[in-house]
C-alpha positions in Angstrom: -28.8 21.3 12.7 -27.6 24.8 11.3 -25.3 24.9 8.3 -21.7 25.8 8.9 -21.1 29.3 8.8 -19.3 30.9 5.5 -17.1 32.5 8.2 -16.0 29.4 10.0 -15.3 27.7 6.9 -12.5 30.4 6.0 -10.8 28.9 9.1 -10.3 25.9 6.9 -7.4 25.7 4.2 -8.6 26.4 0.9 -7.1 23.4 -0.8 -8.6 21.2 1.8 -12.1 22.7 0.9 -11.4 21.9 -2.6 -10.3 18.3 -1.8 -12.3 15.0 -2.0 -12.2 12.7 1.0 -11.1 9.3 0.4 -14.0 7.3 -0.5 -14.7 3.8 0.6 -17.1 1.9 -1.3 -20.3 0.3 0.3 -19.9 -3.5 0.3 -22.6 -4.8 2.2 -23.9 -8.1 0.8 -21.1 -7.9 -1.9 -18.2 -10.3 -2.9 -15.8 -7.6 -1.9 -12.7 -7.9 -4.3 -12.0 -3.9 -4.2 -9.3 -3.1 -1.5 -6.7 -5.8 -1.9 -7.7 -7.6 1.4 -6.6 -11.1 2.3 -10.0 -12.9 2.0 -9.1 -15.5 4.7 -10.2 -15.2 8.3 -8.4 -16.6 11.0 -9.2 -20.5 11.8 -11.9 -20.9 14.7 -9.4 -22.0 17.1 -7.3 -18.9 16.5 -10.0 -16.7 16.6 -10.8 -18.1 20.2 -7.3 -18.0 21.4 -6.8 -14.2 19.8 -10.0 -13.2 21.6 -9.1 -14.5 25.0 -5.8 -12.7 24.7 -7.1 -9.3 23.6 -9.7 -9.5 26.6 -7.2 -9.9 29.2 -5.5 -6.6 28.1 -5.2 -3.7 30.3 -7.2 -1.3 28.1 -7.3 1.1 31.0 -3.6 1.7 30.5 -1.5 3.4 27.7 0.5 1.3 25.4 3.8 0.1 27.1 7.0 -1.5 26.4 5.2 -4.6 25.0 5.1 -2.6 21.8 9.0 -3.1 21.7 8.5 -6.9 21.6 6.8 -6.2 18.4 9.4 -4.1 17.1 11.8 -6.9 17.6 9.5 -9.5 16.3 8.9 -7.6 13.0 12.7 -7.1 12.9 13.1 -10.9 13.3 10.4 -11.4 10.7 11.6 -8.9 7.9 15.4 -9.9 8.3 16.6 -6.4 9.6 20.1 -5.9 8.6 22.5 -5.0 11.3 22.7 -1.1 12.0 19.1 -0.8 11.0 16.0 0.0 12.8 12.2 0.2 12.5 9.6 2.5 13.4 5.8 1.7 13.4 2.9 3.5 12.2 -1.0 3.3 12.4 -0.9 1.5 8.8 1.6 2.7 6.1 -0.7 5.6 5.5 0.6 7.3 8.7 4.1 6.7 8.1 3.7 8.2 4.3 2.2 11.3 6.3 5.2 11.5 8.9 7.7 11.4 6.5 6.3 14.7 4.4 6.3 16.2 7.8 10.0 15.5 8.8 11.0 16.3 5.3 9.2 19.6 5.1 12.1 21.8 4.5 12.0 24.9 2.3 11.8 24.0 -1.1 11.0 20.3 -0.4 9.1 18.2 -3.0 8.1 14.5 -3.4 8.3 12.5 -6.6 6.7 9.4 -7.7 5.7 7.6 -10.8 2.2 7.6 -12.0 -0.2 6.0 -12.2 0.8 4.9 -8.3 -0.6 5.1 -4.6 -2.8 8.1 -4.0 -1.3 8.9 -0.6 2.3 9.9 -2.0 0.5 13.0 -3.7 -2.1 13.4 -0.7 0.6 13.6 2.0 2.5 16.1 -0.1 -0.7 18.3 -0.6 -1.5 18.2 3.1 2.1 19.0 4.2 2.2 22.0 1.8 5.0 20.2 -0.3 5.1 20.2 -4.2 4.5 16.9 -5.7 5.9 15.8 -9.1 4.3 12.9 -10.9 6.2 11.1 -13.9 4.2 8.9 -16.1 5.1 5.1 -16.6 5.5 3.9 -20.0 2.6 2.3 -21.7 3.5 -1.1 -20.6 3.6 0.3 -16.8 7.3 0.2 -16.7 9.4 2.8 -15.0 10.6 5.6 -17.7 14.2 5.7 -16.7 15.0 9.0 -18.8 11.9 10.9 -17.4 12.3 9.7 -13.7 16.2 10.9 -14.2 15.2 14.0 -15.8 12.5 15.1 -13.4 14.8 14.3 -10.4 17.6 16.3 -11.7 15.1 19.5 -12.4 13.2 19.1 -9.0 15.8 17.6 -6.6 12.9 16.0 -4.6 13.4 15.4 -1.0 11.6 11.8 -1.3 11.2 9.7 -4.1 8.7 6.8 -3.8 9.1 3.5 -5.6 6.3 1.1 -4.9 7.4 -2.4 -5.4 5.1 -4.0 -6.6 3.2 -1.1 -7.6 -0.6 -0.1 -7.0 -2.7 -0.3 -8.9 -0.6 -1.7 -11.8 0.5 -4.7 -9.5 3.9 -5.3 -11.4 7.6 -5.1 -10.2 9.9 -2.9 -12.0 13.1 -3.2 -13.7 16.1 -3.6 -11.3 18.6 -1.6 -13.2 16.2 1.1 -13.6 15.6 1.1 -9.8 19.3 1.1 -9.1 19.9 4.1 -11.6 17.2 5.9 -9.6 18.6 5.1 -6.2 22.0 6.1 -7.0 21.0 9.6 -8.8 18.7 10.3 -5.6 21.7 9.5 -3.4 23.7 11.7 -5.7 21.2 14.5 -4.7 21.0 14.1 -1.3 17.6 12.9 -1.3 15.2 9.8 0.4 14.1 6.9 -1.6 11.2 5.0 -0.2 10.8 1.6 -1.3 7.3 0.8 -0.4 6.6 -3.1 -0.4 2.9 -3.2 0.7 2.3 -6.3 -1.2 5.7 -8.1 -0.4 3.8 -11.6 0.8 2.7 -12.0 -3.0 5.8 -10.7 -4.8 8.4 -12.7 -6.3 11.4 -10.2 -5.3 11.9 -7.8 -2.5 14.5 -5.0 -1.8 15.3 -6.2 1.5 18.6 -7.9 0.3 19.8 -4.6 -1.3 18.9 -2.2 1.4 22.0 -2.3 3.7 24.0 -1.0 0.5 22.2 2.6 1.0 22.2 5.0 3.6 19.5 7.1 2.1 16.9 4.1 1.1 14.0 3.4 3.6 11.9 0.3 3.2 8.2 0.3 4.1 6.1 -2.6 4.5 2.3 -3.3 6.1 0.5 -5.8 8.0 -2.7 -5.1 5.9 -1.8 -7.7 3.0 -0.3 -9.9 5.4 -3.9 -10.4 6.6 -4.5 -8.0 9.2 -6.0 -4.8 7.1 -8.3 -4.2 10.3 -5.5 -3.9 12.8 -3.7 -1.0 10.8 -0.3 -1.5 11.3 2.7 -0.5 9.2 6.7 -0.3 9.6 9.4 1.1 8.2 13.1 -0.2 8.2 16.0 2.0 7.7 19.5 3.2 9.0 19.3 3.7 12.9 20.4 7.4 12.7 17.9 8.1 9.9 15.0 6.3 11.8 15.9 8.1 14.9 15.4 11.5 13.3 12.0 10.4 11.7 10.4 9.1 14.6 10.7 12.3 16.4 7.5 13.5 14.6 5.7 10.2 15.4 2.9 10.7 17.8 3.2 9.0 21.2 1.2 5.9 21.7 0.2 5.8 17.8 -0.1 2.0 17.9 -2.7 0.6 20.4 -2.4 -2.3 22.7 -5.0 -3.9 20.4 -3.0 -3.5 17.5 0.1 -4.5 18.5 -1.0 -7.7 20.4 -3.2 -8.6 16.9 0.4 -8.2 15.3 2.2 -10.2 17.7 -0.3 -12.9 17.8 -0.1 -13.2 13.9 3.8 -13.1 13.8 3.6 -16.1 16.4 1.3 -17.8 13.7 3.1 -16.8 10.6 3.0 -20.2 9.2 -0.7 -19.6 8.9 -0.5 -16.4 7.0 2.3 -17.8 4.9 -0.2 -20.5 3.7 -2.7 -18.0 3.0 -0.4 -16.2 1.0 0.4 -19.2 -1.1 -3.0 -19.9 -1.6 -3.7 -16.2 -2.9 -0.7 -16.6 -5.2 -1.9 -20.0 -6.5 -5.6 -18.4 -7.1 -3.9 -15.3 -8.7 -2.4 -17.7 -11.5 -5.9 -19.5 -11.9 -7.6 -16.2 -12.1 -5.3 -14.7 -14.5 -5.9 -17.7 -16.8 -9.4 -17.2 -16.6 -9.4 -13.4 -17.3 -7.2 -14.2 -20.4 -9.9 -16.8 -21.7 -12.4 -13.8 -21.7 -12.9 -12.2 -25.0 -11.9 -8.6 -25.2 -10.3 -8.9 -21.3 -6.3 -8.1 -21.1 -5.0 -8.8 -17.6 -1.6 -7.5 -16.9 1.2 -9.3 -15.1 0.9 -9.2 -11.2 3.3 -9.8 -8.4 0.7 -8.5 -6.0 -2.9 -10.0 -4.8 -4.6 -7.7 -7.5 -4.7 -8.0 -11.3 -5.2 -5.2 -13.5 -7.5 -5.8 -16.3 -8.4 -3.8 -19.5 -11.8 -4.4 -20.9 -13.7 -2.8 -24.0 -15.8 -0.1 -21.3 -14.7 -0.3 -17.9 -17.7 1.3 -16.5 -20.1 -0.9 -18.0 -18.2 -3.6 -16.8 -17.9 -2.2 -13.4 -21.6 -1.4 -13.3 -22.5 -4.8 -14.7 -20.4 -6.6 -11.8 -21.4 -4.6 -9.2 -25.3 -5.4 -10.2 -24.4 -9.2 -9.9 -23.2 -8.6 -6.4 -19.3 -8.3 -7.0 -17.3 -5.0 -6.1 -14.2 -4.1 -7.8 -12.3 -1.2 -8.3 -12.8 1.1 -11.4 -9.4 2.8 -11.8 -9.9 3.9 -15.1 -10.2 7.8 -14.6 -7.3 7.7 -12.1 -4.8 8.3 -14.9 -5.0 8.3 -18.9 -2.6 5.0 -18.8 -5.1 3.3 -17.0 -8.0 3.9 -19.7 -10.8 1.2 -19.4 -8.8 -0.7 -16.8 -10.4 -2.3 -13.5 -8.3 -3.3 -10.5 -9.6 -6.8 -9.4 -8.5 -8.3 -5.9 -7.6 -12.1 -5.9 -10.1 -13.6 -3.8 -11.0 -17.2 -2.6 -11.3 -19.8 -5.4 -15.1 -19.5 -4.6 -15.1 -15.7 -5.1 -13.0 -15.7 -8.1 -15.3 -18.2 -9.8 -18.2 -15.8 -9.0 -16.0 -12.9 -10.5 -15.3 -14.8 -13.7 -19.0 -15.4 -14.2 -20.3 -12.0 -13.4 -17.6 -10.3 -15.8 -18.2 -12.9 -18.7 -22.1 -12.0 -18.5 -21.3 -8.2 -17.8 -19.3 -7.9 -20.8 
């Protein structure tokens, strides 16, 4: 095949040519603890039931009104307040992109604390919006003064607050969050509370969302246990959701996606049991990590643990050589120097991780 001509490449945006594509690590044959996935599969009897159900779908037809059954089921599952509505996305990533598209007015920008989820900045860049990152404190708390100052200076259209945060896995101070929410409301902007890791967290913002007309709450079924299904949803005041929903592509959620999600919600007790096990394994893994010399695990309210080690690259390479794949986040931000992000796995996977890390150190 001939090389792409320089003339054709000139048709592609200059900033896109300079970007790096989102990298997915090769994981075949590895203990995969790099992507915050639920390590548990469906029990065999549910696998069979789901397979039969998916096999009977009319794949020759576009998605139909059945998608509204999923919206209703998610509303009940989340405890949607009266006067609120929700919209669906092909994962939270699509919702983040749609928000940037909907809010792309002259002078618009997006603001979020750093280190944080990379898609907040990427969605801004791809939509041509300015992105303002505000560093967390050394112990990964929100810097209230710096956040409020940046918001006053930039008047962002959207402020993202991940709750818990990725990759630091912690929940932030509630009073600081409320100060940010109030200030953003006074500026006439949106706050998006991203609760991707809600199944593992000790608190949620859902009980406070009805107080505000400018706050959206975003969740995903990826951490619930359906990472392969790609389904996210966003809650907010009906009028606000209706406006953002206008930029959503038609049929963005496939019949396979929404039927899998409906099936999972019908068996929510199974997934709740899996989440409970992950929370228990998180505590045991934290204890095991604390016992390793030179390893400092940070508090977690997610299905991942951020750890600081003496040499992140050496530890990452040593783990990989021993068949354990984690995420080296040490170069993502200066605050993450020598940090690895470890997904909480099964008891056996976590034991393999601890043994491999001890040997790698």
